[in-house]
Phi, psi and omega in degrees: 000318180296321181295317179297316180295319180295317179296322177296319178295318179295318179297318179296317179296318179296317179297318179297316180295319179293322179294318179295322178294330181288342182276357186298321183262012184277149174284169180297322179293320177297319178296318179297321178296315181295317179295317178299318179295319179295314180294319179296321179296316178295315179298316179296321179294319181293315183290332182254010178072029177092011179296137178297319180296319178294321179294313180294318178297317178296321178295319180295312180295317179296322178296318178295315180296315179298321178298316181290321180292326183279359180296145175293134178268119182242000000 
């Protein structure tokens, strides 16, 4: 049990580091879209009790909102 938990923690940490490295070349609007999708996914999961449909729906709505918020104002 300890080995499984430890491997899961290592996998999660590795995924987080790789994800942060992937954001280096993103525009501000792209970053806003990604943050919006992440926040939306967490919100959707919380509001629907962990439902996959709620998580995906929240990510989609959050991504759209983040995309619109991140637009350059001209």
